[in-house]
VOPAGU-2260 file (C-alpha; in pm, 1 decimal, decimal comma):
REM VOPAGU-2260
SITE   aa  ch    i         X         Y         Z
SITE  MET   A    0    1694,0    -699,3     -39,4
SITE  LYS   A    1    1592,6    -932,5     242,7
SITE  TYR   A    2    1284,1    -879,9     458,2
SITE  PRO   A    3    1472,8    -749,9     768,3
SITE  GLU   A    4    1648,9    -495,2     546,3
SITE  ILE   A    5    1314,2    -386,1     399,7
SITE  VAL   A    6    1165,4    -338,7     748,0
SITE  HIS   A    7    1469,1    -135,3     854,0
SITE  LEU   A    8    1443,6      77,5     539,3
SITE  VAL   A    9    1071,7     145,2     587,7
SITE  ASP   A   10    1124,4     225,5     956,7
SITE  THR   A   11    1419,1     461,6     906,2
SITE  ASP   A   12    1422,7     613,9     556,7
SITE  PRO   A   13    1315,6     981,3     574,9
SITE  VAL   A   14    1144,3     977,6     233,7
SITE  ILE   A   15     944,7     665,3     320,2
SITE  ARG   A   16     856,8     806,1     663,1
SITE  THR   A   17     733,8    1128,8     499,9
SITE  LEU   A   18     514,3     931,7     258,8
SITE  ILE   A   19     374,8     696,8     525,9
SITE  GLU   A   20     284,2     982,9     758,9
SITE  ALA   A   21     120,6    1196,1     487,5
SITE  PRO   A   22    -249,8    1166,7     403,2
SITE  ILE   A   23    -171,0     997,0      72,5
SITE  PRO   A   24    -345,1     671,5     -21,5
SITE  MET   A   25    -154,0     378,4    -160,7
SITE  ARG   A   26    -241,6     302,4    -519,9
SITE  LEU   A   27    -281,4     -73,0    -495,7
SITE  GLY   A   28    -223,3    -286,2    -804,6
SITE  TYR   A   29    -356,9    -639,7    -817,2
SITE  VAL   A   30    -471,5    -896,5   -1070,5
SITE  GLY   A   31    -848,5    -921,1   -1114,0
SITE  LEU   A   32   -1039,4   -1246,4   -1133,6
SITE  ASP   A   33   -1051,3   -1200,2   -1511,4
SITE  GLY   A   34    -670,0   -1190,5   -1528,3
SITE  HIS   A   35    -653,9    -817,4   -1599,8
SITE  PRO   A   36    -471,5    -566,5   -1376,8
SITE  ARG   A   37    -658,4    -325,4   -1150,2
SITE  VAL   A   38    -540,7     -23,5    -949,4
SITE  VAL   A   39    -738,8     130,1    -663,4
SITE  PRO   A   40    -656,2     386,8    -395,2
SITE  VAL   A   41    -674,6     262,9     -35,8
SITE  SER   A   42    -597,5     413,7     304,1
SITE  TYR   A   43    -331,9     209,8     479,9
SITE  ILE   A   44     -91,9     194,8     772,3
SITE  TRP   A   45     253,7      51,1     829,3
SITE  ASN   A   46     244,5    -158,1    1148,8
SITE  GLY   A   47     619,4    -207,9    1178,2
SITE  LYS   A   48     611,1    -537,8     988,2
SITE  ALA   A   49     368,2    -495,0     699,5
SITE  PHE   A   50     141,2    -255,0     514,7
SITE  VAL   A   51    -219,9    -304,7     625,3
SITE  PHE   A   52    -559,5    -184,6     507,9
SITE  ALA   A   53    -918,9    -292,9     559,5
SITE  THR   A   54   -1208,3    -308,3     318,0
SITE  PRO   A   55   -1563,1    -445,5     312,2
SITE  THR   A   56   -1565,1    -824,3     288,9
SITE  GLY   A   57   -1773,0    -810,5     -30,7
SITE  ALA   A   58   -1526,3    -586,1    -214,9
SITE  TYR   A   59   -1407,7    -727,0    -548,4
SITE  LYS   A   60   -1044,5    -680,6    -448,1
SITE  VAL   A   61   -1086,2    -924,0    -155,9
SITE  LYS   A   62   -1175,2   -1214,7    -386,4
SITE  ALA   A   63    -915,3   -1111,2    -643,8
SITE  ILE   A   64    -634,2   -1082,8    -388,5
SITE  ALA   A   65    -732,9   -1416,6    -234,3
SITE  ALA   A   66    -691,6   -1571,5    -580,4
SITE  HIS   A   67    -373,2   -1375,7    -668,7
SITE  PRO   A   68    -191,5   -1262,0    -350,9
SITE  GLN   A   69     102,9   -1102,1    -532,0
SITE  VAL   A   70      37,1    -726,0    -528,6
SITE  ALA   A   71     218,6    -399,6    -587,7
SITE  PHE   A   72     152,7     -42,6    -485,3
SITE  THR   A   73     291,2     305,6    -502,4
SITE  VAL   A   74     267,2     597,2    -263,6
SITE  ASP   A   75     378,0     927,3    -411,3
SITE  THR   A   76     343,1    1298,3    -362,6
SITE  PRO   A   77     130,8    1492,4    -611,6
SITE  THR   A   78     377,6    1779,1    -648,6
SITE  TYR   A   79     685,0    1818,9    -863,4
SITE  THR   A   80     947,1    1687,0    -783,8
SITE  PRO   A   81     766,1    1381,9    -649,6
SITE  LEU   A   82     870,4    1150,7    -370,3
SITE  ILE   A   83     788,9     792,7    -467,6
SITE  MET   A   84     779,1     459,2    -289,2
SITE  ASN   A   85     711,4     150,3    -501,0
SITE  VAL   A   86     643,8    -176,2    -319,5
SITE  ARG   A   87     582,6    -534,2    -422,9
SITE  GLY   A   88     462,7    -792,7    -176,9
SITE  THR   A   89     245,5   -1084,4     -79,5
SITE  ALA   A   90     -98,9   -1017,8      65,2
SITE  SER   A   91    -297,6   -1219,2     316,4
SITE  ILE   A   92    -658,0   -1169,8     423,3
SITE  GLU   A   93    -820,7   -1195,0     765,6
SITE  ILE   A   94   -1191,5   -1136,1     829,7
SITE  ARG   A   95   -1260,9    -942,6    1150,4
SITE  GLN   A   96   -1579,5    -838,6    1323,9
SITE  GLY   A   97   -1654,5    -467,0    1349,0
SITE  ILE   A   98   -1417,9    -195,2    1232,9
SITE  PRO   A   99   -1049,2    -292,0    1264,8
SITE  LYS   A  100    -820,2     -48,0    1445,9
SITE  GLU   A  101    -596,4     -36,9    1137,5
SITE  HIS   A  102    -887,4      96,0     932,0
SITE  ILE   A  103    -966,9     360,4    1191,3
SITE  ASP   A  104    -601,8     469,2    1214,8
SITE  ALA   A  105    -558,9     485,1     836,0
SITE  SER   A  106    -881,8     679,5     797,8
SITE  ARG   A  107    -790,1     920,0    1079,1
SITE  ARG   A  108    -468,9    1012,5     894,8
SITE  ASN   A  109    -670,8    1093,1     580,0
SITE  ILE   A  110    -974,3    1255,8     743,2
SITE  GLY   A  111    -763,0    1468,1     977,5
SITE  ASP   A  112   -1031,3    1671,2    1154,3
SITE  GLU   A  113   -1148,6    1501,7    1476,9
SITE  ALA   A  114   -1510,8    1621,1    1445,3
SITE  ARG   A  115   -1532,3    1475,9    1093,3
SITE  MET   A  116   -1364,4    1160,6    1222,2
SITE  GLU   A  117   -1626,9    1113,5    1493,9
SITE  GLU   A  118   -1907,6    1146,4    1239,6
SITE  TRP   A  119   -1731,1     907,3    1002,4
SITE  LEU   A  120   -1696,0     652,6    1284,3
SITE  ARG   A  121   -2061,7     686,4    1381,2
SITE  VAL   A  122   -2178,5     618,7    1026,2
SITE  LYS   A  123   -1921,7     342,9     971,8
SITE  ARG   A  124   -2025,9     160,6    1291,7
SITE  GLU   A  125   -2391,4     170,4    1185,1
SITE  SER   A  126   -2316,5      10,7     848,9
SITE  THR   A  127   -2027,0    -227,0     920,0
SITE  SER   A  128   -2048,1    -568,3    1083,0
SITE  GLU   A  129   -1718,7    -710,7     954,5
SITE  MET   A  130   -1424,3    -617,6     734,9
SITE  ALA   A  131   -1143,0    -789,8     549,8
SITE  VAL   A  132    -801,6    -687,6     682,9
SITE  ILE   A  133    -540,7    -718,9     409,3
SITE  THR   A  134    -178,3    -739,6     518,2
SITE  ILE   A  135      98,3    -692,0     261,8
SITE  ILE   A  136     438,2    -831,4     355,0
SITE  PRO   A  137     683,0    -632,9     140,8
SITE  THR   A  138     925,0    -829,6     -75,9
SITE  HIS   A  139    1069,0    -535,8    -273,4
SITE  VAL   A  140    1086,2    -160,5    -205,3
SITE  VAL   A  141    1220,7     114,5    -430,5
SITE  VAL   A  142    1240,7     479,0    -324,3
SITE  CYS   A  143    1286,9     774,5    -561,7
SITE  ASP   A  144    1341,2    1130,7    -446,0
SITE  PHE   A  145    1504,2    1258,3    -768,4
SITE  VAL   A  146    1783,4    1411,9    -560,1
SITE  THR   A  147    1982,6    1115,4    -434,0
SITE  ARG   A  148    1775,7     824,6    -570,0
SITE  PHE   A  149    1645,1     799,1    -923,2
SITE  PRO   A  150    1452,2     531,7   -1112,9
SITE  PRO   A  151    1695,9     290,1   -1278,0
SITE  PRO   A  152    1791,0     365,8   -1639,0
SITE  LEU   A  153    1614,7     180,4   -1920,0
SITE  ALA   A  154    1912,6     -51,3   -1972,0
SITE  VAL   A  155    1896,3    -167,5   -1609,3
SITE  ASN   A  156    1521,3    -228,6   -1628,9
SITE  TYR   A  157    1560,5    -414,5   -1958,4
SITE  ALA   A  158    1848,2    -630,0   -1833,5
SITE  HIS   A  159    1659,5    -713,8   -1515,1
SITE  ALA   A  160    1343,5    -804,1   -1705,7
SITE  TYR   A  161    1505,1    -999,8   -1987,3
SITE  GLY   A  162    1842,0   -1107,3   -1847,3
SITE  ALA   A  163    2045,5    -935,2   -2116,6
SITE  ASP   A  164    2146,7    -596,3   -2247,6
SITE  ARG   A  165    1930,6    -441,2   -2514,2
SITE  ASN   A  166    2163,9    -424,8   -2813,1
């Protein structure tokens, strides 16, 4: 799938829209500086072109992603039957002063209550001078709703991974 098709899918698919609008963190997978995989939850937004989140500049994941910008993440519902969006992409990092709007917007979706949000912002402003904004340009998106779209069968995964059928 080409990038314009991915953007169209993310902008229009009802399952993806449900997941993006829900207060569900992405579970970000990246390669650590030691070469081992890591997965962490992060609040994020879709800005119409990329998935974006912000984190303290000293966070381990900032250095790791700078060294290994290929990342993957999932966003999924916690109930049965789950809705699932799996994404692979390339991350870039920008250091910004203060609290980036993307971080505020992502946090607002998860915090929900405006009074709690105001207190969160007050505390965050007191303790934050700069943040790393990480932008993930999607290169691959898979959606599963277990009604019309299912994960591929084992044979498809095997053939894709190894270039041959498993016989």
